[in-house]
RODO-2510 file (C-alpha; in nm, 4 decimals, decimal comma):
residues 584
     n   res          X          Y          Z
     1     m     7,7814    -8,2003    -4,5093
     2     q     7,5089    -7,9588    -4,5899
     3     k     7,2510    -7,8423    -4,3320
     4     p     6,9003    -7,9372    -4,4033
     5     s     6,7249    -7,6451    -4,5716
     6     d     6,4735    -7,4314    -4,3789
     7     p     6,1519    -7,3989    -4,5789
     8     r     6,0934    -7,0456    -4,4581
     9     r     6,4420    -6,9426    -4,5569
    10     e     6,3975    -7,0969    -4,8953
    11     v     6,0791    -6,9055    -4,9438
    12     l     6,2446    -6,5794    -4,8386
    13     t     6,5556    -6,6440    -5,0573
    14     g     6,3260    -6,7190    -5,3458
    15     l     6,1365    -6,4006    -5,2906
    16     l     6,4662    -6,2128    -5,2731
    17     g     6,6061    -6,3787    -5,5921
    18     l     6,8802    -6,5716    -5,4112
    19     g     6,8167    -6,9122    -5,5512
    20     s     7,1694    -7,0040    -5,6623
    21     q     7,4438    -7,1365    -5,4371
    22     s     7,6727    -6,8484    -5,5153
    23     s     7,4036    -6,5980    -5,4426
    24     r     7,3279    -6,7561    -5,1059
    25     k     7,6876    -6,7340    -5,0090
    26     s     7,7245    -6,3682    -5,1057
    27     y     7,3934    -6,2504    -4,9412
    28     y     7,3693    -6,4811    -4,6450
    29     p     7,4695    -6,2270    -4,3725
    30     e     7,2128    -5,9730    -4,5013
    31     l     6,9449    -6,2399    -4,5127
    32     l     7,0056    -6,3404    -4,1551
    33     a     6,9760    -5,9798    -4,0446
    34     r     6,6411    -5,9416    -4,2192
    35     l     6,5113    -6,2638    -4,0724
    36     e     6,6014    -6,1452    -3,7247
    37     d     6,4165    -5,8149    -3,7833
    38     l     6,1080    -6,0032    -3,8986
    39     e     6,1241    -6,2277    -3,5939
    40     a     6,1524    -5,9269    -3,3627
    41     e     5,8532    -5,7614    -3,5334
    42     r     5,6576    -6,0850    -3,5013
    43     n     5,7371    -6,1093    -3,1300
    44     r     5,6337    -5,7453    -3,0779
    45     y     5,2938    -5,7943    -3,2421
    46     k     5,2497    -6,1147    -3,0500
    47     w     5,3180    -5,9332    -2,7248
    48     l     5,0711    -5,6598    -2,8155
    49     f     4,8138    -5,9244    -2,9073
    50     e     4,8574    -6,1069    -2,5794
    51     n     4,8611    -5,7996    -2,3531
    52     a     4,6114    -5,5709    -2,5227
    53     l     4,3452    -5,4156    -2,2951
    54     h     4,0686    -5,4842    -2,5434
    55     g     3,9711    -5,8243    -2,6675
    56     i     4,1146    -5,9384    -3,0019
    57     f     4,0327    -6,2480    -3,1961
    58     q     4,0821    -6,4048    -3,5383
    59     a     3,8279    -6,6472    -3,6726
    60     g     3,7343    -6,8134    -3,9945
    61     l     3,4156    -6,6811    -4,1439
    62     g     3,2582    -7,0244    -4,1497
    63     q     3,4699    -7,1797    -3,8732
    64     g     3,5639    -7,1252    -3,5111
    65     f     3,8213    -6,9054    -3,3422
    66     v     4,1739    -6,9194    -3,4823
    67     s     4,3283    -6,7132    -3,2020
    68     v     4,2084    -6,5015    -2,9082
    69     n     4,3951    -6,2909    -2,6556
    70     r     4,3801    -6,3060    -2,2777
    71     a     4,1711    -5,9834    -2,2538
    72     l     3,8866    -6,1424    -2,4521
    73     a     3,9086    -6,4571    -2,2369
    74     r     3,8765    -6,2431    -1,9206
    75     m     3,5897    -6,0467    -2,0676
    76     l     3,4001    -6,3688    -2,1392
    77     a     3,4870    -6,5202    -1,7978
    78     y     3,7144    -6,7983    -1,9256
    79     s     4,0194    -6,9115    -1,7308
    80     d     4,2516    -6,8546    -2,0276
    81     a     4,2570    -6,8073    -2,4018
    82     q     4,2924    -7,1792    -2,4655
    83     a     3,9671    -7,2540    -2,2832
    84     l     3,7846    -7,0029    -2,5049
    85     l     3,9398    -7,1525    -2,8192
    86     s     3,8414    -7,5006    -2,7155
    87     r     3,4815    -7,3988    -2,6398
    88     h     3,4258    -7,2256    -2,9765
    89     q     3,6616    -7,4189    -3,2027
    90     a     3,3896    -7,5241    -3,4476
    91     s     3,1951    -7,1919    -3,4631
    92     w     3,2141    -6,8610    -3,2905
    93     a     2,8444    -6,7845    -3,3324
    94     g     2,7871    -6,9103    -2,9775
    95     i     2,9434    -6,6044    -2,8158
    96     f     2,6523    -6,3841    -2,9324
    97     v     2,3383    -6,3597    -2,7251
    98     g     2,1456    -6,3501    -3,0531
    99     g     2,2971    -6,6865    -3,1529
   100     e     2,2853    -6,8094    -3,5142
   101     n     2,0421    -6,5446    -3,6334
   102     e     2,2697    -6,2646    -3,5215
   103     f     2,5755    -6,4431    -3,6611
   104     k     2,4099    -6,4775    -4,0025
   105     t     2,3405    -6,1072    -4,0072
   106     i     2,7043    -6,0343    -3,9243
   107     h     2,8143    -6,2819    -4,1935
   108     r     2,6048    -6,1122    -4,4628
   109     t     2,7340    -5,7686    -4,3679
   110     l     3,0970    -5,8766    -4,3773
   111     m     3,0558    -6,0506    -4,7112
   112     s     2,8832    -5,7498    -4,8666
   113     q     3,0847    -5,4676    -4,7091
   114     g     3,4082    -5,6330    -4,6017
   115     e     3,3884    -5,4717    -4,2543
   116     l     3,1529    -5,4021    -3,9646
   117     a     3,2502    -5,0944    -3,7622
   118     g     3,1029    -4,9805    -3,4279
   119     y     2,8758    -5,2786    -3,3924
   120     e     2,7242    -5,2885    -3,0440
   121     t     2,5858    -5,6145    -2,9141
   122     r     2,5774    -5,8470    -2,6182
   123     l     2,8110    -6,1459    -2,5720
   124     l     2,7366    -6,4513    -2,3649
   125     r     2,9893    -6,5140    -2,0889
   126     a     3,0950    -6,8541    -1,9623
   127     d     2,9107    -6,7905    -1,6322
   128     g     2,5830    -6,7290    -1,8186
   129     q     2,5850    -6,3479    -1,7734
   130     q     2,5687    -6,1051    -2,0624
   131     l     2,8293    -5,8460    -2,1540
   132     d     2,7719    -5,5245    -2,3477
   133     v     3,0469    -5,4769    -2,6084
   134     r     3,1394    -5,2709    -2,9138
   135     i     3,3073    -5,4711    -3,1990
   136     n     3,4992    -5,3552    -3,5043
   137     m     3,5372    -5,6406    -3,7597
   138     l     3,7471    -5,6597    -4,0780
   139     l     3,7277    -5,9392    -4,3373
   140     r     4,0754    -6,0349    -4,4559
   141     p     4,1179    -6,2722    -4,7521
   142     d     4,3303    -6,5814    -4,6884
   143     a     4,4493    -6,8798    -4,8878
   144     e     4,2436    -7,1173    -4,6768
   145     g     3,9354    -6,8885    -4,6766
   146     p     3,8320    -6,5452    -4,5452
   147     v     3,9516    -6,4592    -4,1953
   148     v     3,7757    -6,2179    -3,9620
   149     e     3,9910    -5,9969    -3,7418
   150     a     3,8029    -5,8213    -3,4641
   151     f     3,8614    -5,5801    -3,1747
   152     v     3,6168    -5,6063    -2,8802
   153     a     3,5659    -5,3216    -2,6237
   154     d     3,3734    -5,3645    -2,2984
   155     i     3,1073    -5,0897    -2,2850
   156     t     2,9267    -5,2141    -1,9754
   157     e     3,0025    -4,8976    -1,7759
   158     r     2,8910    -4,6761    -2,0601
   159     k     2,5730    -4,8771    -2,1035
   160     s     2,5166    -4,8642    -1,7302
   161     a     2,5672    -4,4875    -1,7381
   162     q     2,3294    -4,4616    -2,0329
   163     a     2,0757    -4,6735    -1,8480
   164     s     2,1137    -4,4557    -1,5397
   165     m     2,0770    -4,1466    -1,7556
   166     q     1,7728    -4,2994    -1,9181
   167     r     1,6242    -4,3744    -1,5796
   168     l     1,7030    -4,0208    -1,4668
   169     n     1,5439    -3,8816    -1,7800
   170     e     1,2380    -4,0966    -1,7327
   171     d     1,2213    -3,9981    -1,3676
   172     l     1,2635    -3,6351    -1,4669
   173     e     0,9896    -3,6699    -1,7262
   174     r     0,7627    -3,8244    -1,4634
   175     r     0,8440    -3,5433    -1,2204
   176     v     0,7877    -3,2824    -1,4917
   177     q     0,4602    -3,4476    -1,5816
   178     t     0,3592    -3,4624    -1,2156
   179     r     0,4628    -3,1010    -1,1610
   180     t     0,2795    -3,0000    -1,4769
   181     q    -0,0333    -3,1694    -1,3495
   182     e     0,0082    -2,9952    -1,0135
   183     l     0,0573    -2,6599    -1,1865
   184     e    -0,2474    -2,7228    -1,4023
   185     a    -0,4438    -2,7998    -1,0866
   186     l    -0,3037    -2,4843    -0,9226
   187     n    -0,3892    -2,2823    -1,2328
   188     a    -0,7405    -2,4185    -1,2210
   189     d    -0,7632    -2,3247    -0,8523
   190     l    -0,6140    -1,9838    -0,9312
   191     r    -0,8634    -1,9262    -1,2116
   192     y    -1,1414    -2,0198    -0,9728
   193     e    -0,9946    -1,7898    -0,7070
   194     i    -0,9660    -1,5063    -0,9598
   195     i    -1,3281    -1,5566    -1,0598
   196     e    -1,4330    -1,5597    -0,6949
   197     r    -1,2179    -1,2546    -0,6222
   198     e    -1,3745    -1,0707    -0,9135
   199     k    -1,7143    -1,1576    -0,7710
   200     v    -1,6046    -1,0275    -0,4301
   201     q    -1,4598    -0,7132    -0,5889
   202     r    -1,7831    -0,6552    -0,7773
   203     a    -1,9708    -0,7021    -0,4526
   204     l    -1,7310    -0,4626    -0,2781
   205     r    -1,7717    -0,2077    -0,5571
   206     d    -2,1469    -0,2393    -0,5282
   207     a    -2,1194    -0,2008    -0,1513
   208     r    -1,8868     0,0983    -0,1954
   209     d    -2,1249     0,2583    -0,4426
   210     a    -2,4107     0,1955    -0,2029
   211     a    -2,2061     0,3431     0,0816
   212     e    -2,1151     0,6473    -0,1291
   213     q    -2,4790     0,6946    -0,2183
   214     a    -2,5652     0,6572     0,1489
   215     n    -2,2990     0,9142     0,2382
   216     a    -2,4321     1,1488    -0,0273
   217     s    -2,7799     1,1005     0,1127
   218     k    -2,6374     1,1546     0,4584
   219     d    -2,4745     1,4796     0,3431
   220     r    -2,8036     1,5972     0,1969
   221     y    -2,9836     1,4929     0,5136
   222     l    -2,7313     1,6718     0,7333
   223     a    -2,7594     1,9850     0,5221
   224     a    -3,1380     1,9715     0,5428
   225     a    -3,1298     1,8909     0,9137
   226     s    -2,8835     2,1728     0,9764
   227     h    -3,1092     2,4213     0,8026
   228     d    -3,4457     2,2988     0,9285
   229     l    -3,3391     2,2335     1,2890
   230     l    -3,1192     2,5357     1,3368
   231     q    -3,3509     2,7920     1,1792
   232     p    -3,5992     2,8123     1,4718
   233     m    -3,3131     2,7820     1,7206
   234     n    -3,1382     3,0697     1,5496
   235     a    -3,4470     3,2859     1,5794
   236     a    -3,4804     3,1970     1,9469
   237     r    -3,1140     3,2774     2,0135
   238     l    -3,1451     3,6141     1,8419
   239     l    -3,4567     3,6992     2,0414
   240     m    -3,2904     3,5849     2,3633
   241     s    -2,9796     3,7946     2,2887
   242     t    -3,2034     4,0956     2,2343
   243     l    -3,3828     4,0371     2,5659
   244     r    -3,0559     3,9867     2,7565
   245     e    -2,9372     4,3339     2,6597
   246     r    -3,2572     4,5047     2,7744
   247     t    -3,3182     4,6335     3,1258
   248     m    -3,5864     4,4297     3,3039
   249     p    -3,6839     4,3216     3,6575
   250     a    -3,4525     4,0715     3,8279
   251     a    -3,7032     3,7836     3,8125
   252     e    -3,7599     3,8260     3,4393
   253     a    -3,3858     3,8724     3,3790
   254     q    -3,3194     3,5433     3,5607
   255     l    -3,5755     3,3648     3,3432
   256     v    -3,4185     3,5085     3,0290
   257     e    -3,0716     3,4035     3,1431
   258     r    -3,1880     3,0499     3,2152
   259     s    -3,3579     3,0330     2,8759
   260     h    -3,0374     3,1603     2,7152
   261     h    -2,8326     2,8858     2,8821
   262     a    -3,0856     2,6208     2,7797
   263     l    -3,0776     2,7344     2,4160
   264     e    -2,6978     2,7611     2,4221
   265     s    -2,6702     2,4065     2,5580
   266     a    -2,9085     2,2715     2,2918
   267     e    -2,7168     2,4601     2,0245
   268     d    -2,3833     2,3202     2,1387
   269     m    -2,5180     1,9646     2,1453
   270     l    -2,6668     1,9877     1,7955
   271     t    -2,3589     2,1616     1,6545
   272     d    -2,1305     1,8955     1,8019
   273     l    -2,3431     1,6140     1,6588
   274     l    -2,3375     1,7689     1,3118
   275     d    -1,9632     1,8376     1,3291
   276     i    -1,8728     1,4865     1,4457
   277     a    -2,0778     1,3443     1,1575
   278     r    -1,8930     1,5646     0,9062
   279     l    -1,5536     1,4718     1,0470
   280     d    -1,6354     1,1002     1,0364
   281     q    -1,7118     1,1305     0,6648
   282     s    -1,3462     1,2304     0,6030
   283     n    -1,4450     1,4996     0,3544
   284     v    -1,3012     1,7927     0,5516
   285     k    -0,9768     1,9119     0,3912
   286     p    -0,7418     2,1498     0,5772
   287     e    -0,6505     2,4773     0,4073
   288     l    -0,3078     2,5642     0,5436
   289     g    -0,1724     2,9151     0,5728
   290     n     0,0309     3,1452     0,8004
   291     y    -0,1672     3,3202     1,0736
   292     s    -0,0876     3,5521     1,3628
   293     l    -0,1269     3,3620     1,6885
   294     a    -0,1852     3,6809     1,8903
   295     e    -0,4852     3,7777     1,6763
   296     l    -0,6285     3,4255     1,6988
   297     i    -0,6017     3,4192     2,0802
   298     e    -0,7375     3,7735     2,1133
   299     s    -1,0471     3,6894     1,9076
   300     l    -1,1141     3,3758     2,1140
   301     v    -1,0794     3,5645     2,4419
   302     a    -1,3228     3,8289     2,3180
   303     e    -1,5661     3,5554     2,2175
   304     f    -1,5570     3,3701     2,5521
   305     q    -1,5208     3,6705     2,7821
   306     g    -1,8945     3,6970     2,8378
   307     l    -1,9343     3,3243     2,9091
   308     a    -1,6469     3,3365     3,1595
   309     e    -1,8006     3,6349     3,3418
   310     v    -2,1408     3,4675     3,3641
   311     n    -1,9783     3,1563     3,5153
   312     g    -1,7707     3,3554     3,7623
   313     v    -1,4382     3,2583     3,6031
   314     e    -1,1567     3,4961     3,5150
   315     l    -1,0429     3,4505     3,1520
   316     r    -0,6875     3,5643     3,0855
   317     m    -0,4488     3,5385     2,7942
   318     h    -0,0707     3,5388     2,7623
   319     p     0,0613     3,7474     2,4723
   320     a     0,2026     3,5470     2,1805
   321     v     0,4357     3,6979     1,9199
   322     w     0,4601     3,4059     1,6759
   323     a     0,2759     3,3052     1,3602
   324     v     0,1604     2,9475     1,3006
   325     h     0,1216     2,7425     0,9821
   326     t    -0,2183     2,5734     1,0062
   327     d    -0,5850     2,5871     0,9085
   328     y    -0,7245     2,8883     1,0917
   329     r    -1,0828     2,7650     1,0985
   330     l    -1,0009     2,4147     1,2253
   331     l    -0,7475     2,5319     1,4840
   332     s    -1,0016     2,7869     1,6101
   333     r    -1,2533     2,5071     1,6581
   334     i    -1,0030     2,3068     1,8655
   335     l    -0,9283     2,6039     2,0911
   336     r    -1,2974     2,6944     2,1227
   337     n    -1,3758     2,3453     2,2498
   338     l    -1,0831     2,3535     2,4925
   339     l    -1,1830     2,6976     2,6253
   340     s    -1,5484     2,5957     2,6519
   341     n    -1,4569     2,2848     2,8533
   342     a    -1,2163     2,4764     3,0740
   343     i    -1,4795     2,7374     3,1631
   344     r    -1,7533     2,4762     3,2034
   345     y    -1,5558     2,2573     3,4452
   346     t    -1,3992     2,5392     3,6531
   347     d    -1,6085     2,6254     3,9590
   348     q    -1,3866     2,9127     4,0683
   349     g    -1,0517     3,0608     3,9772
   350     a    -0,9244     3,1366     3,6285
   351     v    -0,8707     3,0036     3,2767
   352     l    -0,5537     3,1030     3,0901
   353     i    -0,4757     3,0638     2,7185
   354     g    -0,1208     3,1152     2,5966
   355     a     0,1571     2,9644     2,3861
   356     r     0,5131     2,8346     2,4196
   357     r     0,7684     2,7750     2,1476
   358     r     0,9325     2,4331     2,1366
   359     g     1,1814     2,4278     1,8487
   360     s     0,9952     2,4424     1,5187
   361     r     0,6533     2,4009     1,6819
   362     i     0,4227     2,6066     1,9004
   363     d     0,2332     2,4589     2,1952
   364     i    -0,0942     2,6477     2,2434
   365     q    -0,2075     2,5775     2,5999
   366     v    -0,5328     2,6218     2,7900
   367     w    -0,4903     2,6168     3,1709
   368     d    -0,7715     2,5996     3,4252
   369     t    -0,8103     2,5756     3,8028
   370     g    -1,0956     2,3275     3,7806
   371     r    -1,1514     2,0016     3,9597
   372     g    -0,8999     1,8067     3,7462
   373     i    -0,9070     1,4705     3,5680
   374     p    -0,7793     1,1366     3,7036
   375     a    -0,4842     1,0072     3,4979
   376     a    -0,6666     0,6782     3,4366
   377     q    -0,9336     0,8672     3,2387
   378     f    -0,7023     1,0619     3,0046
   379     g    -0,7785     0,8257     2,7162
   380     a    -1,1496     0,8000     2,7868
   381     i    -1,2198     1,1735     2,7743
   382     f    -1,1433     1,1817     2,3997
   383     k    -1,4132     0,9226     2,3226
   384     e    -1,7584     1,0143     2,1969
   385     f    -2,0405     1,0725     2,4477
   386     n    -1,8063     1,0412     2,7421
   387     q    -1,8089     1,2690     3,0469
   388     l    -1,6216     1,2424     3,3725
   389     s    -1,9189     1,1651     3,5976
   390     q    -2,2901     1,2107     3,6102
   391     a    -2,2647     1,3578     3,9613
   392     a    -2,0284     1,6273     3,8417
   393     g    -2,2602     1,7096     3,5522
   394     q    -2,5597     1,7397     3,7800
   395     q    -2,3675     1,9776     4,0025
   396     l    -2,2799     2,1899     3,7047
   397     d    -2,6445     2,2003     3,6047
   398     r    -2,7472     2,3255     3,9472
   399     q    -2,4874     2,6011     3,9198
   400     g    -2,6345     2,7074     3,5888
   401     k    -2,3435     2,5993     3,3692
   402     r    -2,4022     2,4221     3,0411
   403     k    -2,3715     2,0473     3,0190
   404     g    -2,2648     1,8925     2,6881
   405     v    -2,2990     1,5450     2,5440
   406     g    -1,9298     1,4524     2,5609
   407     l    -1,8344     1,5290     2,1996
   408     g    -1,6094     1,8329     2,2463
   409     l    -1,2816     1,6473     2,2990
   410     a    -1,3756     1,3820     2,0429
   411     i    -1,4049     1,6637     1,7878
   412     v    -1,0708     1,8046     1,9103
   413     e    -0,8979     1,4714     1,8524
   414     r    -1,0428     1,4283     1,5014
   415     i    -0,9479     1,7796     1,3919
   416     a    -0,5994     1,7383     1,5420
   417     t    -0,5585     1,4244     1,3301
   418     l    -0,6532     1,6227     1,0186
   419     l    -0,3956     1,8900     1,1050
   420     a    -0,1260     1,6381     1,2091
   421     a    -0,1185     1,8195     1,5431
   422     r    -0,0452     1,6668     1,8843
   423     v    -0,2943     1,7092     2,1672
   424     e    -0,1685     1,6472     2,5212
   425     v    -0,3260     1,6743     2,8640
   426     r    -0,1817     1,7107     3,2134
   427     s    -0,4002     1,7298     3,5219
   428     q    -0,4114     1,7049     3,9008
   429     v    -0,7368     1,6186     4,0708
   430     g    -0,8592     1,9162     4,2735
   431     r    -0,6057     2,1587     4,1248
   432     g    -0,6823     2,1867     3,7551
   433     s    -0,5786     2,0771     3,4060
   434     v    -0,3807     2,1979     3,1083
   435     f    -0,4598     2,0969     2,7509
   436     s    -0,2066     2,1772     2,4776
   437     v    -0,2136     2,1465     2,1001
   438     s     0,1136     2,1509     1,9055
   439     v     0,1184     2,3139     1,5588
   440     p     0,4057     2,4082     1,3229
   441     l     0,5734     2,7458     1,3559
   442     a     0,5232     2,9593     1,0436
   443     t     0,8425     3,0344     0,8521
   444     q     0,6954     3,3650     0,7278
   445     v     0,4876     3,6313     0,8997
   446     p     0,1397     3,6520     0,7417
   447     a     0,1269     3,9311     0,4853
   448     v    -0,2317     4,0286     0,5668
   449     p    -0,3245     4,0039     0,9343
   450     l    -0,6504     3,8411     1,0323
   451     p    -0,9403     4,0599     1,1389
   452     s    -0,8956     4,0938     1,5122
   453     a    -1,2099     4,1002     1,7249
   454     g    -1,1539     4,3496     2,0079
   455     i    -1,3490     4,3791     2,3244
   456     l    -1,7222     4,4010     2,2542
   457     e    -1,7543     4,7430     2,4101
   458     r    -1,4978     4,8839     2,1655
   459     l    -1,6939     4,7453     1,8718
   460     a    -2,0335     4,8862     1,9624
   461     e    -1,9601     5,2346     1,8308
   462     p    -1,9140     5,1438     1,4581
   463     l    -2,2723     5,0096     1,4461
   464     q    -2,4332     5,3388     1,5517
   465     g    -2,6457     5,4719     1,2654
   466     r    -2,5109     5,2244     1,0101
   467     l    -2,7494     5,1028     0,7384
   468     l    -2,7595     4,7228     0,7441
   469     l    -2,9464     4,4902     0,5057
   470     v    -3,0678     4,1471     0,6206
   471     i    -3,1947     3,8914     0,3650
   472     d    -3,3542     3,5677     0,4872
   473     n    -3,6486     3,3556     0,3762
   474     e    -3,7745     3,3137     0,7331
   475     q    -3,9794     3,6052     0,8693
   476     i    -3,9091     3,5150     1,2295
   477     i    -3,5349     3,5368     1,1593
   478     l    -3,5802     3,8755     0,9951
   479     d    -3,7766     4,0076     1,2922
   480     s    -3,5223     3,8754     1,5429
   481     m    -3,2248     4,0133     1,3518
   482     c    -3,3975     4,3501     1,3148
   483     d    -3,4642     4,3759     1,6902
   484     l    -3,1081     4,2769     1,7807
   485     l    -2,9322     4,5052     1,5320
   486     e    -3,1551     4,8047     1,6100
   487     q    -3,0795     4,7496     1,9770
   488     w    -2,7103     4,7899     1,8870
   489     g    -2,7913     5,1272     1,7245
   490     a    -2,8044     5,0207     1,3597
   491     n    -3,0578     5,1232     1,0957
   492     v    -3,1901     4,7914     0,9619
   493     r    -3,3721     4,6893     0,6422
   494     v    -3,4994     4,3325     0,6019
   495     a    -3,6069     4,1408     0,2892
   496     v    -3,6763     3,7901     0,1653
   497     d    -3,5087     3,8312    -0,1769
   498     v    -3,3098     4,0750    -0,3920
   499     e    -3,6105     4,2511    -0,5454
   500     s    -3,7719     4,3271    -0,2108
   501     a    -3,4332     4,4345    -0,0717
   502     l    -3,3910     4,6954    -0,3468
   503     g    -3,7436     4,8123    -0,2818
   504     q    -3,6820     4,8469     0,0925
   505     l    -3,3619     5,0445     0,0400
   506     g    -3,5162     5,2869    -0,2074
   507     g    -3,1914     5,3581    -0,3883
   508     a    -2,9709     5,3714    -0,0761
   509     v    -2,6595     5,1516    -0,0523
   510     p    -2,6201     4,9666     0,2808
   511     d    -2,2967     4,9632     0,4791
   512     a    -2,3103     4,5819     0,5075
   513     i    -2,5256     4,2896     0,3983
   514     m    -2,6183     3,9858     0,6089
   515     v    -2,7712     3,7155     0,3902
   516     d    -2,8850     3,3586     0,4451
   517     y    -2,7213     3,1046     0,2141
   518     h    -3,0411     2,9093     0,1369
   519     l    -3,3120     3,1324    -0,0093
   520     d    -3,6375     3,0565    -0,1888
   521     n    -3,6950     2,9881    -0,5604
   522     g    -3,3601     2,8110    -0,6102
   523     c    -3,1598     3,1203    -0,5207
   524     n    -2,8748     3,1306    -0,2693
   525     g    -2,6949     3,3998    -0,0773
   526     c    -2,3983     3,4071    -0,3134
   527     d    -2,6235     3,4875    -0,6072
   528     a    -2,7959     3,7574    -0,4027
   529     v    -2,4691     3,9261    -0,3031
   530     s    -2,3383     3,9145    -0,6616
   531     r    -2,6575     4,0682    -0,8022
   532     l    -2,6649     4,3458    -0,5411
   533     r    -2,2967     4,4322    -0,5870
   534     s    -2,3477     4,4369    -0,9628
   535     h    -2,6522     4,6625    -0,9239
   536     w    -2,4684     4,9121    -0,7006
   537     q    -2,1361     4,8774    -0,8831
   538     r    -1,9731     4,8510    -0,5432
   539     a    -1,8194     4,5656    -0,3360
   540     v    -2,0456     4,6109    -0,0373
   541     p    -1,9175     4,4082     0,2658
   542     a    -2,1233     4,0926     0,3169
   543     i    -2,1591     3,8202     0,5782
   544     m    -2,3016     3,4823     0,4824
   545     i    -2,5225     3,3265     0,7486
   546     t    -2,6004     2,9557     0,7075
   547     a    -2,7009     2,6442     0,8938
   548     d    -2,5370     2,4309     0,6214
   549     r    -2,2122     2,2909     0,7631
   550     s    -2,1344     2,0642     0,4661
   551     e    -1,7806     2,0850     0,3291
   552     h    -1,9095     2,1687    -0,0198
   553     c    -2,0946     2,4738     0,1099
   554     q    -1,8022     2,5852     0,3267
   555     q    -1,5556     2,5437     0,0379
   556     t    -1,7769     2,7414    -0,1995
   557     l    -1,7984     3,0326     0,0429
   558     r    -1,4251     3,0280     0,1123
   559     e    -1,3533     3,0471    -0,2604
   560     l    -1,5818     3,3527    -0,2890
   561     g    -1,4009     3,5227     0,0003
   562     i    -1,7218     3,5894     0,1951
   563     p    -1,6949     3,5472     0,5743
   564     v    -1,9337     3,2895     0,7200
   565     l    -2,1305     3,2708     1,0436
   566     n    -2,3041     2,9435     1,1209
   567     k    -2,6497     2,9226     1,2687
   568     p    -2,7521     2,9474     1,5460
   569     l    -2,5847     3,2870     1,5517
   570     k    -2,3841     3,3907     1,8534
   571     a    -2,4536     3,7583     1,9203
   572     g    -2,0926     3,8199     2,0261
   573     k    -1,9511     3,6768     1,7019
   574     l    -2,1954     3,8733     1,4866
   575     r    -2,1213     4,1956     1,6742
   576     a    -1,7444     4,1450     1,6548
   577     m    -1,7474     4,0663     1,2822
   578     l    -1,9739     4,3592     1,1977
   579     g    -1,7695     4,5992     1,4089
   580     q    -1,4404     4,4982     1,2511
   581     m    -1,5889     4,4977     0,9001
   582     l    -1,7377     4,8454     0,9403
   583     k    -1,4194     4,9791     1,1027
   584     a    -1,2214     4,8678     0,7981
***
């Protein structure tokens, strides 16, 4: 009895050309093997369909779902695939959030293109929530009508990440916009601040220009004050120096001495005031060089020897063999002030000036046996217009010693700052003080030694019979200089300008010229010296005498190499400079 025929096998045997009975018998084992392979392949694809991670469905284009896998059912929150098939058996348009309108769009695309790749949309879940997905659809022809095969991927996490990124970008844009607005506000404030700063700078420049003009006016005023105030004082000092060297009764000699001290005190006060003003203007520039310390100390001792004798104080010096690297003029001023103070504040005993080497520096020291300074006042003594006590000053006045205005040590401190030198003080009340100034040791011995002023008695002889020319625009100065120089044994000619000087000399050439810097008719001492030297064809020694202490004037004279004596003239300085000049 024959087995009922299997329709599928009949179809396959027909396709394989095995329609006859004999053929079926001869190819039956091979056919069974092929059928088993097909069944295995079918089971494998079925397993993949059921267990795929992404959703898969088949649906008729105008009908509902034909088949769906478990992954799609889970994605759409259904209990199983059968529940999803039952819900959308008539139409699968209901799974789209866009409903029929979206489905029609998908339908038109599939009919026109046959596929829809990378289509991102939202599906409606069974619990009412929405799911972001990406669908790839393919339209496959079928005998019963077109069938849509689709793969569905859940892109919720990606969409969430994109949304987060979008929010971050929007937040970043807001922050950038806010920061930009803040920066624009800051820029506006900065522009306003720059404008205000420019206004302030313009105001400061105007104030600076005004201050510079005021300083220039101050310089001119100081120069004029120096000349106008010191001229009569210079004449008085010269006359007083002449009287002091003459023999006269004791009463008259005492009056002359008192007048000399009064003029000397007034001169010191005015000189200190002018010097402190110049130093405060910061226009004094040191001119450094190598100088013999022994010659510097010797000249200072010669200068102050007379003052020390008058005050009953012994002035001694300790020999120094070193050379120092400094500004000779400024260092001399420091030591003059220290020696002057030491002599002034020593009632009895001695004042000693000497030097000690400390490595690469030299400490120049001035010792005295005066009344001493309390340690608490060491800082105060370097301030302007400061003195130890009024009582002490009154006592000094009664003893005939000069009383200053408290500027000497203030000048010392300012000059020391210019020279980068250290000034130190040690003192014991009732026993005395020592002031020291530290300057660099010179690495080379000066090639040309400084003119050394010897003891005044040794310098008197070179003036005997020497022809000296004095040029000044003040007659009282000429008369005073003539009396003083003739008293020293010199032959003196005086004049107010170059023409009258040549007339007075009558063809003779003087041994030295003493000329005032400021002369009449726009002429100055430098011009006068140059004209006279040119006329005689000889570099006659000259001394410039001036009351102008401005740095411009001092610098001009230094560049010309003409020694300078400031008014009021000190007879000892003039005598020492003339003696050394004529000896040379």
